[in-house]
ROFI-132342 format. One record per residue: x, y, z of N, C-alpha, C in turn. Coordinates in steps of 0.02 Angstrom, whole numbers, padded with zeros to 5 digits, always signed. Layout:
ROFI-132342
XYZXYZXYZ;...
end
This chain:
ROFI-132342
+01183-00892+00161+01119-00862+00145+01118-00791+00172;+01082-00749+00139+01076-00679+00160+01002-00665+00175;+00992-00619+00221+00925-00596+00237+00928-00520+00246;+00875-00487+00225+00869-00415+00236+00805-00404+00275;+00811-00368+00330+00754-00353+00373+00740-00278+00369;+00678-00261+00353+00655-00191+00351+00613-00180+00413;+00632-00130+00454+00596-00115+00516+00569-00044+00510;+00504-00036+00522+00471+00030+00519+00425+00037+00580;+00416+00100+00601+00367+00113+00652+00298+00096+00626;+00256+00069+00669+00187+00053+00648+00149+00117+00634;+00098+00112+00591+00055+00170+00578+00024+00193+00643;+00021+00257+00653-00008+00285+00714+00044+00299+00768;+00105+00274+00760+00158+00288+00808+00195+00350+00783;+00202+00398+00827+00236+00461+00811+00308+00447+00788;+00329+00479+00733+00396+00469+00705+00433+00536+00706;+00464+00554+00762+00497+00619+00766+00555+00626+00718;+00592+00573+00704+00647+00577+00655+00619+00591+00585;+00566+00557+00567+00535+00568+00502+00509+00639+00495;+00480+00665+00549+00454+00734+00548+00511+00784+00542;+00568+00770+00575+00626+00815+00569+00652+00815+00498;+00653+00758+00465+00676+00754+00396+00628+00792+00351;+00562+00783+00362+00512+00819+00321+00521+00894+00329;+00530+00917+00390+00539+00988+00403+00603+01014+00369;+00658+00976+00375+00721+00997+00344+00715+01000+00268;+00680+00952+00238+00671+00953+00166+00632+01015+00145;+00579+01032+00184+00541+01093+00169+00584+01155+00174;+00627+01157+00224+00671+01215+00233+00722+01221+00176;+00736+01165+00143+00783+01165+00087+00748+01179+00020;+00683+01191+00023+00646+01208-00037+00608+01150-00069;+00608+01092-00039+00571+01035-00064+00502+01035-00033;+00458+01075-00063+00392+01087-00034+00342+01031-00047;+00357+00985-00090+00309+00933-00108+00308+00873-00061;+00345+00875-00006+00348+00818+00040+00297+00829+00096;+00245+00788+00097+00192+00795+00148+00205+00753+00210;+00246+00701+00204+00259+00659+00262+00319+00615+00249;+00354+00598+00303+00412+00554+00299+00407+00504+00357;+00418+00441+00343+00424+00389+00393+00495+00360+00386;+00532+00359+00440+00600+00335+00438+00604+00267+00471;+00643+00222+00441+00651+00156+00469+00724+00134+00466;+00734+00070+00470+00802+00043+00466+00802-00021+00426;+00859-00034+00395+00870-00095+00357+00928-00132+00390;+00918-00196+00402+00970-00238+00433+00985-00295+00385;+01048-00299+00363+01070-00353+00320+01105-00405+00363;+01084-00467+00354+01112-00523+00392+01146-00571+00345;+01206-00593+00362+01241-00645+00325+01236-00707+00369;+01197-00756+00347+01178-00812+00390+01213-00877+00369;+01224-00921+00417+01252-00986+00405+01202-01030+00368;+01227-01077+00330+01183-01126+00296+01140-01161+00348;+01078-01172+00331+01032-01206+00376+00990-01158+00418;+01007-01094+00416+00966-01045+00452+00900-01037+00414;+00845-01041+00450+00780-01039+00419+00747-00971+00425;+00694-00961+00388+00655-00899+00394+00626-00894+00464;+00608-00950+00494+00583-00950+00562+00637-00925+00611;+00700-00942+00598+00755-00917+00640+00760-00841+00635;+00755-00815+00574+00760-00743+00563+00700-00708+00596;+00642-00737+00590+00583-00710+00623+00593-00707+00698;+00622-00759+00727+00635-00759+00799+00685-00705+00817;+00735-00694+00775+00783-00639+00787+00748-00572+00789;+00702-00562+00742+00664-00499+00738+00621-00491+00801;+00586-00543+00820+00541-00539+00877+00578-00527+00943;+00638-00555+00948+00675-00550+01011+00722-00491+01016;+00748-00466+00959+00799-00414+00963+00793-00359+00910;+00784-00377+00848+00792-00329+00793+00736-00278+00788;+00676-00296+00810+00619-00250+00807+00584-00248+00874;+00563-00189+00893+00520-00181+00952+00449-00189+00928;+00422-00250+00933+00358-00266+00901+00298-00231+00932;+00308-00196+00987+00254-00157+01016+00240-00096+00971;+00294-00065+00945+00286-00004+00906+00313-00010+00835;+00346-00066+00818+00376-00073+00751+00349-00136+00717;+00346-00132+00651+00332-00190+00610+00395-00206+00569;+00399-00265+00543+00458-00285+00504+00437-00332+00447;+00479-00332+00396+00472-00381+00342+00541-00412+00331;+00540-00474+00308+00603-00511+00296+00606-00531+00223;+00664-00518+00192+00678-00541+00124+00736-00590+00129;+00726-00649+00104+00780-00698+00102+00810-00700+00032;+00875-00706+00028+00905-00707-00038+00969-00747-00041;
end
């Protein structure tokens, strides 16, 4: 089984990497970008029998800092 985890900073948390990307895009002539939020995608190749609850536990304990980040899980 495969799982994809999307991790993003929560709204209201300063995103310096996203701001650096927005600034760089403006400097390259892409003036239509008003904001950028940068996150990460984690692809997991899981053993049979691994549940969504297991993946959620992985996110809560290691993959996401739930104080400042939110995450979504896609199972496939």
